[in-house]
mmCIF file of the C-alpha atoms, coordinates in Angstrom:
data_MODEL
# 
_entry.id   MODEL 
# 
loop_
_atom_site.group_PDB 
_atom_site.id 
_atom_site.type_symbol 
_atom_site.label_atom_id 
_atom_site.label_alt_id 
_atom_site.label_comp_id 
_atom_site.label_asym_id 
_atom_site.label_entity_id 
_atom_site.label_seq_id 
_atom_site.pdbx_PDB_ins_code 
_atom_site.Cartn_x 
_atom_site.Cartn_y 
_atom_site.Cartn_z 
_atom_site.occupancy 
_atom_site.B_iso_or_equiv 
_atom_site.pdbx_formal_charge 
_atom_site.auth_seq_id 
_atom_site.auth_comp_id 
_atom_site.auth_asym_id 
_atom_site.auth_atom_id 
_atom_site.pdbx_PDB_model_num 
ATOM 1   C CA . MET A 1 1   ? -16.816 44.623 -63.091 1.00 0.00 ? 1   MET A CA 1 
ATOM 2   C CA . ALA A 1 2   ? -18.382 46.125 -66.205 1.00 0.00 ? 2   ALA A CA 1 
ATOM 3   C CA . SER A 1 3   ? -17.368 45.201 -69.721 1.00 0.00 ? 3   SER A CA 1 
ATOM 4   C CA . ALA A 1 4   ? -15.749 47.753 -72.007 1.00 0.00 ? 4   ALA A CA 1 
ATOM 5   C CA . SER A 1 5   ? -18.874 47.937 -74.184 1.00 0.00 ? 5   SER A CA 1 
ATOM 6   C CA . LEU A 1 6   ? -21.067 48.634 -71.145 1.00 0.00 ? 6   LEU A CA 1 
ATOM 7   C CA . GLU A 1 7   ? -18.672 51.275 -69.840 1.00 0.00 ? 7   GLU A CA 1 
ATOM 8   C CA . ALA A 1 8   ? -18.618 52.996 -73.248 1.00 0.00 ? 8   ALA A CA 1 
ATOM 9   C CA . LEU A 1 9   ? -22.431 53.112 -73.375 1.00 0.00 ? 9   LEU A CA 1 
ATOM 10  C CA . LEU A 1 10  ? -22.637 54.657 -69.931 1.00 0.00 ? 10  LEU A CA 1 
ATOM 11  C CA . GLN A 1 11  ? -20.205 57.489 -70.671 1.00 0.00 ? 11  GLN A CA 1 
ATOM 12  C CA . PRO A 1 12  ? -21.955 60.882 -71.006 1.00 0.00 ? 12  PRO A CA 1 
ATOM 13  C CA . ALA A 1 13  ? -20.265 61.312 -74.391 1.00 0.00 ? 13  ALA A CA 1 
ATOM 14  C CA . TYR A 1 14  ? -22.315 58.421 -75.815 1.00 0.00 ? 14  TYR A CA 1 
ATOM 15  C CA . LEU A 1 15  ? -25.466 60.562 -75.750 1.00 0.00 ? 15  LEU A CA 1 
ATOM 16  C CA . GLU A 1 16  ? -23.782 63.939 -76.159 1.00 0.00 ? 16  GLU A CA 1 
ATOM 17  C CA . GLY A 1 17  ? -25.079 66.006 -79.076 1.00 0.00 ? 17  GLY A CA 1 
ATOM 18  C CA . LEU A 1 18  ? -27.896 63.563 -79.740 1.00 0.00 ? 18  LEU A CA 1 
ATOM 19  C CA . PRO A 1 19  ? -30.135 66.082 -81.574 1.00 0.00 ? 19  PRO A CA 1 
ATOM 20  C CA . SER A 1 20  ? -27.371 66.805 -84.089 1.00 0.00 ? 20  SER A CA 1 
ATOM 21  C CA . LEU A 1 21  ? -26.375 63.200 -84.829 1.00 0.00 ? 21  LEU A CA 1 
ATOM 22  C CA . PRO A 1 22  ? -27.465 61.630 -88.118 1.00 0.00 ? 22  PRO A CA 1 
ATOM 23  C CA . ILE A 1 23  ? -30.479 59.358 -87.712 1.00 0.00 ? 23  ILE A CA 1 
ATOM 24  C CA . ASP A 1 24  ? -28.496 56.322 -88.885 1.00 0.00 ? 24  ASP A CA 1 
ATOM 25  C CA . GLU A 1 25  ? -25.959 56.947 -86.117 1.00 0.00 ? 25  GLU A CA 1 
ATOM 26  C CA . ILE A 1 26  ? -28.733 57.100 -83.512 1.00 0.00 ? 26  ILE A CA 1 
ATOM 27  C CA . ARG A 1 27  ? -30.161 53.815 -84.793 1.00 0.00 ? 27  ARG A CA 1 
ATOM 28  C CA . ASN A 1 28  ? -26.683 52.273 -84.774 1.00 0.00 ? 28  ASN A CA 1 
ATOM 29  C CA . ARG A 1 29  ? -26.114 53.352 -81.167 1.00 0.00 ? 29  ARG A CA 1 
ATOM 30  C CA . ARG A 1 30  ? -29.544 52.040 -80.168 1.00 0.00 ? 30  ARG A CA 1 
ATOM 31  C CA . ASP A 1 31  ? -28.683 48.695 -81.780 1.00 0.00 ? 31  ASP A CA 1 
ATOM 32  C CA . GLN A 1 32  ? -25.339 48.608 -79.939 1.00 0.00 ? 32  GLN A CA 1 
ATOM 33  C CA . ALA A 1 33  ? -27.055 49.360 -76.640 1.00 0.00 ? 33  ALA A CA 1 
ATOM 34  C CA . THR A 1 34  ? -29.647 46.676 -77.341 1.00 0.00 ? 34  THR A CA 1 
ATOM 35  C CA . GLU A 1 35  ? -26.910 44.109 -77.967 1.00 0.00 ? 35  GLU A CA 1 
ATOM 36  C CA . VAL A 1 36  ? -25.270 44.976 -74.642 1.00 0.00 ? 36  VAL A CA 1 
ATOM 37  C CA . GLU A 1 37  ? -28.640 44.741 -72.886 1.00 0.00 ? 37  GLU A CA 1 
ATOM 38  C CA . VAL A 1 38  ? -29.289 41.300 -74.389 1.00 0.00 ? 38  VAL A CA 1 
ATOM 39  C CA . GLY A 1 39  ? -25.867 40.137 -73.182 1.00 0.00 ? 39  GLY A CA 1 
ATOM 40  C CA . LEU A 1 40  ? -26.570 41.419 -69.687 1.00 0.00 ? 40  LEU A CA 1 
ATOM 41  C CA . SER A 1 41  ? -30.023 39.826 -69.709 1.00 0.00 ? 41  SER A CA 1 
ATOM 42  C CA . TYR A 1 42  ? -28.471 36.512 -70.678 1.00 0.00 ? 42  TYR A CA 1 
ATOM 43  C CA . VAL A 1 43  ? -25.932 36.688 -67.848 1.00 0.00 ? 43  VAL A CA 1 
ATOM 44  C CA . ARG A 1 44  ? -28.669 37.730 -65.429 1.00 0.00 ? 44  ARG A CA 1 
ATOM 45  C CA . ARG A 1 45  ? -30.799 34.725 -66.375 1.00 0.00 ? 45  ARG A CA 1 
ATOM 46  C CA . LEU A 1 46  ? -27.806 32.423 -65.776 1.00 0.00 ? 46  LEU A CA 1 
ATOM 47  C CA . VAL A 1 47  ? -27.138 34.032 -62.397 1.00 0.00 ? 47  VAL A CA 1 
ATOM 48  C CA . GLN A 1 48  ? -30.791 33.683 -61.407 1.00 0.00 ? 48  GLN A CA 1 
ATOM 49  C CA . GLY A 1 49  ? -30.869 30.041 -62.478 1.00 0.00 ? 49  GLY A CA 1 
ATOM 50  C CA . ARG A 1 50  ? -27.786 29.191 -60.445 1.00 0.00 ? 50  ARG A CA 1 
ATOM 51  C CA . LEU A 1 51  ? -29.141 31.171 -57.506 1.00 0.00 ? 51  LEU A CA 1 
ATOM 52  C CA . ASP A 1 52  ? -32.434 29.253 -57.707 1.00 0.00 ? 52  ASP A CA 1 
ATOM 53  C CA . ILE A 1 53  ? -30.530 25.946 -57.655 1.00 0.00 ? 53  ILE A CA 1 
ATOM 54  C CA . VAL A 1 54  ? -28.442 26.927 -54.623 1.00 0.00 ? 54  VAL A CA 1 
ATOM 55  C CA . LEU A 1 55  ? -31.495 28.303 -52.787 1.00 0.00 ? 55  LEU A CA 1 
ATOM 56  C CA . ALA A 1 56  ? -33.361 25.045 -53.444 1.00 0.00 ? 56  ALA A CA 1 
ATOM 57  C CA . GLU A 1 57  ? -30.529 23.168 -51.752 1.00 0.00 ? 57  GLU A CA 1 
ATOM 58  C CA . VAL A 1 58  ? -30.667 25.592 -48.808 1.00 0.00 ? 58  VAL A CA 1 
ATOM 59  C CA . ARG A 1 59  ? -34.475 25.180 -48.513 1.00 0.00 ? 59  ARG A CA 1 
ATOM 60  C CA . GLN A 1 60  ? -34.178 21.410 -48.726 1.00 0.00 ? 60  GLN A CA 1 
ATOM 61  C CA . ARG A 1 61  ? -31.783 21.454 -45.782 1.00 0.00 ? 61  ARG A CA 1 
ATOM 62  C CA . GLU A 1 62  ? -33.852 23.921 -43.750 1.00 0.00 ? 62  GLU A CA 1 
ATOM 63  C CA . THR A 1 63  ? -37.066 21.933 -44.152 1.00 0.00 ? 63  THR A CA 1 
ATOM 64  C CA . GLY A 1 64  ? -35.378 18.581 -43.631 1.00 0.00 ? 64  GLY A CA 1 
ATOM 65  C CA . GLU A 1 65  ? -36.869 17.186 -46.826 1.00 0.00 ? 65  GLU A CA 1 
ATOM 66  C CA . PRO A 1 66  ? -35.344 13.931 -47.987 1.00 0.00 ? 66  PRO A CA 1 
ATOM 67  C CA . GLY A 1 67  ? -32.632 14.227 -50.589 1.00 0.00 ? 67  GLY A CA 1 
ATOM 68  C CA . GLY A 1 68  ? -29.188 15.617 -50.194 1.00 0.00 ? 68  GLY A CA 1 
ATOM 69  C CA . ASP A 1 69  ? -27.465 14.023 -53.137 1.00 0.00 ? 69  ASP A CA 1 
ATOM 70  C CA . ILE A 1 70  ? -26.771 15.007 -56.713 1.00 0.00 ? 70  ILE A CA 1 
ATOM 71  C CA . ALA A 1 71  ? -29.382 12.622 -58.140 1.00 0.00 ? 71  ALA A CA 1 
ATOM 72  C CA . ASP A 1 72  ? -32.087 14.317 -56.068 1.00 0.00 ? 72  ASP A CA 1 
ATOM 73  C CA . LEU A 1 73  ? -30.882 17.768 -57.127 1.00 0.00 ? 73  LEU A CA 1 
ATOM 74  C CA . VAL A 1 74  ? -30.945 16.801 -60.805 1.00 0.00 ? 74  VAL A CA 1 
ATOM 75  C CA . GLN A 1 75  ? -34.414 15.280 -60.435 1.00 0.00 ? 75  GLN A CA 1 
ATOM 76  C CA . ARG A 1 76  ? -35.717 18.541 -58.911 1.00 0.00 ? 76  ARG A CA 1 
ATOM 77  C CA . LEU A 1 77  ? -34.201 20.823 -61.607 1.00 0.00 ? 77  LEU A CA 1 
ATOM 78  C CA . PRO A 1 78  ? -37.412 21.196 -63.675 1.00 0.00 ? 78  PRO A CA 1 
ATOM 79  C CA . GLU A 1 79  ? -39.290 22.317 -60.556 1.00 0.00 ? 79  GLU A CA 1 
ATOM 80  C CA . ILE A 1 80  ? -36.448 24.550 -59.331 1.00 0.00 ? 80  ILE A CA 1 
ATOM 81  C CA . LEU A 1 81  ? -35.880 26.292 -62.642 1.00 0.00 ? 81  LEU A CA 1 
ATOM 82  C CA . GLY A 1 82  ? -39.588 26.463 -63.492 1.00 0.00 ? 82  GLY A CA 1 
ATOM 83  C CA . GLU A 1 83  ? -40.475 28.668 -60.528 1.00 0.00 ? 83  GLU A CA 1 
ATOM 84  C CA . ARG A 1 84  ? -39.526 31.916 -62.264 1.00 0.00 ? 84  ARG A CA 1 
ATOM 85  C CA . VAL A 1 85  ? -40.642 31.374 -65.840 1.00 0.00 ? 85  VAL A CA 1 
ATOM 86  C CA . ARG A 1 86  ? -42.219 34.795 -66.261 1.00 0.00 ? 86  ARG A CA 1 
ATOM 87  C CA . GLY A 1 87  ? -40.247 37.700 -64.932 1.00 0.00 ? 87  GLY A CA 1 
ATOM 88  C CA . PRO A 1 88  ? -41.242 41.311 -64.670 1.00 0.00 ? 88  PRO A CA 1 
ATOM 89  C CA . GLY A 1 89  ? -41.058 43.381 -67.800 1.00 0.00 ? 89  GLY A CA 1 
ATOM 90  C CA . THR A 1 90  ? -42.976 45.163 -70.481 1.00 0.00 ? 90  THR A CA 1 
ATOM 91  C CA . GLY A 1 91  ? -44.206 42.034 -72.193 1.00 0.00 ? 91  GLY A CA 1 
ATOM 92  C CA . ARG A 1 92  ? -42.683 43.199 -75.485 1.00 0.00 ? 92  ARG A CA 1 
ATOM 93  C CA . LEU A 1 93  ? -40.893 40.591 -77.522 1.00 0.00 ? 93  LEU A CA 1 
ATOM 94  C CA . PRO A 1 94  ? -37.184 41.290 -77.696 1.00 0.00 ? 94  PRO A CA 1 
ATOM 95  C CA . THR A 1 95  ? -35.642 41.894 -81.094 1.00 0.00 ? 95  THR A CA 1 
ATOM 96  C CA . LEU A 1 96  ? -32.649 39.747 -80.109 1.00 0.00 ? 96  LEU A CA 1 
ATOM 97  C CA . MET A 1 97  ? -33.170 36.532 -78.157 1.00 0.00 ? 97  MET A CA 1 
ATOM 98  C CA . ALA A 1 98  ? -29.568 35.650 -77.342 1.00 0.00 ? 98  ALA A CA 1 
ATOM 99  C CA . PRO A 1 99  ? -26.376 37.643 -77.281 1.00 0.00 ? 99  PRO A CA 1 
ATOM 100 C CA . ALA A 1 100 ? -24.073 37.475 -80.249 1.00 0.00 ? 100 ALA A CA 1 
ATOM 101 C CA . GLU A 1 101 ? -21.288 36.959 -77.721 1.00 0.00 ? 101 GLU A CA 1 
ATOM 102 C CA . PRO A 1 102 ? -21.992 36.854 -73.991 1.00 0.00 ? 102 PRO A CA 1 
ATOM 103 C CA . GLU A 1 103 ? -20.143 39.394 -71.904 1.00 0.00 ? 103 GLU A CA 1 
ATOM 104 C CA . LEU A 1 104 ? -17.051 37.308 -71.128 1.00 0.00 ? 104 LEU A CA 1 
ATOM 105 C CA . SER A 1 105 ? -16.019 39.250 -68.027 1.00 0.00 ? 105 SER A CA 1 
ATOM 106 C CA . GLU A 1 106 ? -19.449 38.699 -66.496 1.00 0.00 ? 106 GLU A CA 1 
ATOM 107 C CA . MET A 1 107 ? -19.461 35.013 -67.466 1.00 0.00 ? 107 MET A CA 1 
ATOM 108 C CA . HIS A 1 108 ? -16.004 34.599 -65.907 1.00 0.00 ? 108 HIS A CA 1 
ATOM 109 C CA . ARG A 1 109 ? -17.165 36.265 -62.698 1.00 0.00 ? 109 ARG A CA 1 
ATOM 110 C CA . LEU A 1 110 ? -20.243 34.028 -62.545 1.00 0.00 ? 110 LEU A CA 1 
ATOM 111 C CA . ASP A 1 111 ? -18.066 30.940 -62.935 1.00 0.00 ? 111 ASP A CA 1 
ATOM 112 C CA . GLU A 1 112 ? -15.779 32.218 -60.166 1.00 0.00 ? 112 GLU A CA 1 
ATOM 113 C CA . ILE A 1 113 ? -18.767 32.324 -57.810 1.00 0.00 ? 113 ILE A CA 1 
ATOM 114 C CA . VAL A 1 114 ? -20.142 28.924 -58.805 1.00 0.00 ? 114 VAL A CA 1 
ATOM 115 C CA . ASP A 1 115 ? -19.543 27.274 -62.154 1.00 0.00 ? 115 ASP A CA 1 
ATOM 116 C CA . ALA A 1 116 ? -21.797 24.625 -63.658 1.00 0.00 ? 116 ALA A CA 1 
ATOM 117 C CA . GLU A 1 117 ? -19.542 21.802 -62.436 1.00 0.00 ? 117 GLU A CA 1 
ATOM 118 C CA . SER A 1 118 ? -19.588 23.129 -58.859 1.00 0.00 ? 118 SER A CA 1 
ATOM 119 C CA . LEU A 1 119 ? -23.380 23.018 -58.834 1.00 0.00 ? 119 LEU A CA 1 
ATOM 120 C CA . GLY A 1 120 ? -23.029 19.245 -58.725 1.00 0.00 ? 120 GLY A CA 1 
ATOM 121 C CA . THR A 1 121 ? -21.175 19.481 -55.420 1.00 0.00 ? 121 THR A CA 1 
ATOM 122 C CA . LEU A 1 122 ? -23.845 21.510 -53.605 1.00 0.00 ? 122 LEU A CA 1 
ATOM 123 C CA . PRO A 1 123 ? -25.112 18.579 -51.532 1.00 0.00 ? 123 PRO A CA 1 
ATOM 124 C CA . GLN A 1 124 ? -21.580 18.120 -50.134 1.00 0.00 ? 124 GLN A CA 1 
ATOM 125 C CA . ARG A 1 125 ? -21.053 21.811 -49.324 1.00 0.00 ? 125 ARG A CA 1 
ATOM 126 C CA . SER A 1 126 ? -21.387 23.181 -45.795 1.00 0.00 ? 126 SER A CA 1 
ATOM 127 C CA . ASP A 1 127 ? -24.245 25.482 -44.856 1.00 0.00 ? 127 ASP A CA 1 
ATOM 128 C CA . ALA A 1 128 ? -21.759 28.352 -44.539 1.00 0.00 ? 128 ALA A CA 1 
ATOM 129 C CA . GLU A 1 129 ? -20.413 27.701 -48.050 1.00 0.00 ? 129 GLU A CA 1 
ATOM 130 C CA . LEU A 1 130 ? -23.932 27.654 -49.465 1.00 0.00 ? 130 LEU A CA 1 
ATOM 131 C CA . ARG A 1 131 ? -24.787 30.933 -47.699 1.00 0.00 ? 131 ARG A CA 1 
ATOM 132 C CA . GLN A 1 132 ? -21.621 32.530 -49.156 1.00 0.00 ? 132 GLN A CA 1 
ATOM 133 C CA . ILE A 1 133 ? -22.560 31.366 -52.651 1.00 0.00 ? 133 ILE A CA 1 
ATOM 134 C CA . VAL A 1 134 ? -26.114 32.712 -52.221 1.00 0.00 ? 134 VAL A CA 1 
ATOM 135 C CA . ASP A 1 135 ? -24.806 36.069 -51.011 1.00 0.00 ? 135 ASP A CA 1 
ATOM 136 C CA . SER A 1 136 ? -22.280 36.351 -53.857 1.00 0.00 ? 136 SER A CA 1 
ATOM 137 C CA . LEU A 1 137 ? -24.828 35.390 -56.508 1.00 0.00 ? 137 LEU A CA 1 
ATOM 138 C CA . ALA A 1 138 ? -27.435 37.808 -55.094 1.00 0.00 ? 138 ALA A CA 1 
ATOM 139 C CA . GLU A 1 139 ? -24.884 40.644 -55.078 1.00 0.00 ? 139 GLU A CA 1 
ATOM 140 C CA . PHE A 1 140 ? -23.798 39.845 -58.633 1.00 0.00 ? 140 PHE A CA 1 
ATOM 141 C CA . GLU A 1 141 ? -27.424 39.682 -59.825 1.00 0.00 ? 141 GLU A CA 1 
ATOM 142 C CA . HIS A 1 142 ? -28.013 43.095 -58.248 1.00 0.00 ? 142 HIS A CA 1 
ATOM 143 C CA . GLU A 1 143 ? -24.990 44.550 -60.100 1.00 0.00 ? 143 GLU A CA 1 
ATOM 144 C CA . VAL A 1 144 ? -26.013 43.056 -63.448 1.00 0.00 ? 144 VAL A CA 1 
ATOM 145 C CA . SER A 1 145 ? -29.582 44.319 -62.971 1.00 0.00 ? 145 SER A CA 1 
ATOM 146 C CA . ALA A 1 146 ? -28.308 47.816 -62.188 1.00 0.00 ? 146 ALA A CA 1 
ATOM 147 C CA . GLY A 1 147 ? -26.230 47.732 -65.379 1.00 0.00 ? 147 GLY A CA 1 
ATOM 148 C CA . ARG A 1 148 ? -29.294 46.636 -67.358 1.00 0.00 ? 148 ARG A CA 1 
ATOM 149 C CA . ARG A 1 149 ? -31.356 49.497 -65.929 1.00 0.00 ? 149 ARG A CA 1 
ATOM 150 C CA . SER A 1 150 ? -28.637 51.952 -66.951 1.00 0.00 ? 150 SER A CA 1 
ATOM 151 C CA . VAL A 1 151 ? -28.546 50.532 -70.480 1.00 0.00 ? 151 VAL A CA 1 
ATOM 152 C CA . HIS A 1 152 ? -32.351 50.746 -70.635 1.00 0.00 ? 152 HIS A CA 1 
ATOM 153 C CA . ASP A 1 153 ? -32.043 54.452 -69.809 1.00 0.00 ? 153 ASP A CA 1 
ATOM 154 C CA . VAL A 1 154 ? -29.628 54.909 -72.728 1.00 0.00 ? 154 VAL A CA 1 
ATOM 155 C CA . ILE A 1 155 ? -31.906 52.971 -75.089 1.00 0.00 ? 155 ILE A CA 1 
ATOM 156 C CA . ASP A 1 156 ? -34.887 55.056 -73.953 1.00 0.00 ? 156 ASP A CA 1 
ATOM 157 C CA . GLN A 1 157 ? -33.054 58.321 -74.642 1.00 0.00 ? 157 GLN A CA 1 
ATOM 158 C CA . LEU A 1 158 ? -32.013 57.146 -78.103 1.00 0.00 ? 158 LEU A CA 1 
ATOM 159 C CA . GLN A 1 159 ? -35.539 55.950 -78.842 1.00 0.00 ? 159 GLN A CA 1 
ATOM 160 C CA . ASP A 1 160 ? -37.011 59.223 -77.556 1.00 0.00 ? 160 ASP A CA 1 
ATOM 161 C CA . GLU A 1 161 ? -34.806 61.156 -79.980 1.00 0.00 ? 161 GLU A CA 1 
ATOM 162 C CA . LEU A 1 162 ? -35.955 58.981 -82.879 1.00 0.00 ? 162 LEU A CA 1 
ATOM 163 C CA . VAL A 1 163 ? -39.609 59.461 -81.907 1.00 0.00 ? 163 VAL A CA 1 
ATOM 164 C CA . ARG A 1 164 ? -39.082 63.223 -81.564 1.00 0.00 ? 164 ARG A CA 1 
ATOM 165 C CA . ARG A 1 165 ? -37.664 63.374 -85.074 1.00 0.00 ? 165 ARG A CA 1 
ATOM 166 C CA . TYR A 1 166 ? -40.578 61.468 -86.571 1.00 0.00 ? 166 TYR A CA 1 
ATOM 167 C CA . LYS A 1 167 ? -43.143 63.560 -84.712 1.00 0.00 ? 167 LYS A CA 1 
ATOM 168 C CA . SER A 1 168 ? -41.482 66.823 -85.704 1.00 0.00 ? 168 SER A CA 1 
ATOM 169 C CA . GLY A 1 169 ? -41.162 65.798 -89.342 1.00 0.00 ? 169 GLY A CA 1 
ATOM 170 C CA . GLU A 1 170 ? -37.335 65.824 -89.280 1.00 0.00 ? 170 GLU A CA 1 
ATOM 171 C CA . ALA A 1 171 ? -37.482 62.133 -90.189 1.00 0.00 ? 171 ALA A CA 1 
ATOM 172 C CA . ASN A 1 172 ? -39.918 60.393 -92.469 1.00 0.00 ? 172 ASN A CA 1 
ATOM 173 C CA . VAL A 1 173 ? -41.382 56.941 -91.811 1.00 0.00 ? 173 VAL A CA 1 
ATOM 174 C CA . ASP A 1 174 ? -41.389 56.251 -95.553 1.00 0.00 ? 174 ASP A CA 1 
ATOM 175 C CA . THR A 1 175 ? -37.565 56.107 -95.476 1.00 0.00 ? 175 THR A CA 1 
ATOM 176 C CA . LEU A 1 176 ? -37.810 53.014 -93.277 1.00 0.00 ? 176 LEU A CA 1 
ATOM 177 C CA . LEU A 1 177 ? -39.682 51.173 -96.012 1.00 0.00 ? 177 LEU A CA 1 
ATOM 178 C CA . ALA A 1 178 ? -37.300 52.078 -98.815 1.00 0.00 ? 178 ALA A CA 1 
# 
């Protein structure tokens, strides 16, 4: 379930005629793509956090560790959510840290799988219910990640065109400073 903005970015027409587009239009499209990527990254982080919480409950049951109530789950949240503080990536600082408006269709789908309130009921859920939630969250995370990779490809092509123009002399760095 992709948002309209994501679908528009992934249409071949979005990059069609790139060499003939005005440089401001290329920058504008790169900025649009970056905004979509930030929204997807935000949703992905939420999915991963919820997945980590559900998996912690599954592990707790499998190992027979004491716990099994909401107070224990809340007490373990810093440990659960702190496991994946540094993800893979380029190490570059993003230009946008949070989406202007999260992708609502993706947020709605995440809440359909397991909303924040439902996380509090994990200790009362059956093993089969937990496994279903894990599977659904993992599938959703895979879909969001695939969308992000596609948007990264679009951003890379737009950036490559900008770099080509600067290297060839078609664009001048001094215009950025004016």
